[in-house]
C-alpha positions as CSV (number, residue, x, y, z in Angstrom):
1,M,-106.5,-103.4,6.9
2,A,-103.1,-105.3,7.3
3,K,-102.6,-107.5,10.2
4,E,-100.3,-105.8,12.9
5,M,-96.9,-107.5,13.1
6,E,-96.3,-109.2,16.5
7,L,-92.9,-110.1,18.0
8,S,-92.5,-112.7,20.6
9,V,-91.1,-112.0,24.0
10,D,-87.8,-113.5,23.0
11,Q,-87.6,-111.4,19.8
12,L,-88.4,-108.2,21.8
13,S,-85.7,-109.0,24.4
14,S,-83.2,-109.8,21.6
15,L,-83.9,-106.6,19.8
16,L,-83.8,-104.6,23.0
17,R,-80.4,-105.9,23.8
18,L,-78.9,-105.4,20.2
19,Y,-80.6,-101.9,20.0
20,L,-79.0,-100.7,23.1
21,D,-75.6,-102.0,21.9
22,W,-76.1,-100.5,18.3
23,P,-73.3,-97.9,18.0
24,K,-75.2,-95.6,15.6
25,H,-78.6,-93.9,15.8
26,V,-79.7,-92.3,12.5
27,S,-82.5,-90.0,13.2
28,D,-86.0,-89.4,14.7
29,Q,-87.6,-90.9,11.6
30,P,-88.6,-94.4,12.6
31,D,-88.3,-95.9,9.1
32,N,-84.8,-94.5,8.6
33,E,-83.8,-95.8,12.1
34,A,-85.3,-99.0,11.4
35,N,-83.5,-99.5,8.0
36,E,-80.1,-98.5,9.3
37,F,-80.7,-100.8,12.5
38,H,-81.7,-103.7,10.4
39,F,-78.7,-103.3,8.0
40,W,-76.4,-103.2,11.0
41,L,-78.2,-106.5,12.4
42,S,-77.7,-108.1,8.9
43,E,-73.8,-107.5,9.3
44,Q,-73.9,-109.0,12.9
45,L,-76.0,-112.0,12.4
46,D,-76.4,-114.7,9.9
47,E,-79.5,-114.7,7.5
48,E,-81.5,-117.2,9.5
49,A,-80.7,-115.5,12.9
50,L,-81.7,-112.2,11.6
51,E,-85.1,-113.5,10.4
52,D,-85.6,-115.4,13.7
53,V,-84.6,-112.2,15.8
54,T,-86.3,-109.6,13.8
55,G,-89.1,-111.2,11.8
56,G,-87.6,-109.3,8.9
57,L,-87.5,-105.6,8.1
58,D,-91.2,-105.4,8.9
59,G,-90.5,-106.7,12.5
60,T,-87.6,-104.3,13.0
61,K,-89.9,-101.3,11.8
62,H,-92.5,-102.5,14.2
63,F,-89.9,-102.8,17.1
64,I,-88.9,-99.1,16.5
65,R,-92.4,-97.8,16.0
66,T,-93.8,-99.5,19.2
67,N,-90.9,-98.7,21.4
68,P,-90.4,-95.0,21.2
69,E,-89.3,-94.9,24.9
70,V,-86.5,-97.3,24.3
71,V,-85.5,-95.4,21.2
72,A,-85.3,-92.2,23.1
73,A,-83.5,-93.6,26.1
74,S,-80.9,-95.4,24.1
75,K,-79.6,-92.2,22.7
76,Y,-78.3,-91.3,26.2
77,I,-76.8,-94.9,26.8
78,E,-73.5,-95.7,25.5
79,S,-72.7,-99.0,23.9
80,L,-70.5,-101.3,26.0
81,E,-68.0,-101.5,23.3
82,R,-67.6,-97.6,23.3
83,Q,-67.2,-97.2,27.0
84,E,-63.8,-96.3,28.1
85,V,-62.3,-98.4,31.0
86,S,-61.5,-96.0,33.9
87,N,-58.5,-96.8,35.7
88,E,-59.2,-94.3,38.5
89,R,-59.3,-95.2,42.1
90,E,-62.5,-95.5,44.1
91,E,-60.9,-93.8,47.1
92,A,-58.3,-91.2,47.3
93,R,-54.8,-92.0,48.5
94,V,-54.1,-91.6,52.2
95,H,-51.3,-89.0,52.6
96,I,-48.8,-90.7,55.0
97,N,-45.7,-88.7,56.3
98,T,-43.0,-91.0,57.7
């Protein structure tokens, strides 16, 4: 039996933050999701940082498989980059007749 992949707390925290900011979610198939997420990470991080953060593709797959609630919740959270800035007032204008 192959040894189960283990990620450090720092790796999990980093992957969680990056996953929640990932603008694209592929499917409900964990391996496809992991492959696409890992590819996106490879575009965002240099090779050494990618290996440190993810532990490689196997680490990314382990993260996706072992965090189904994060994967599900992230579908409903918009990336900070995609959120539109609202220029609306918090309070309505006070109507004044002079």
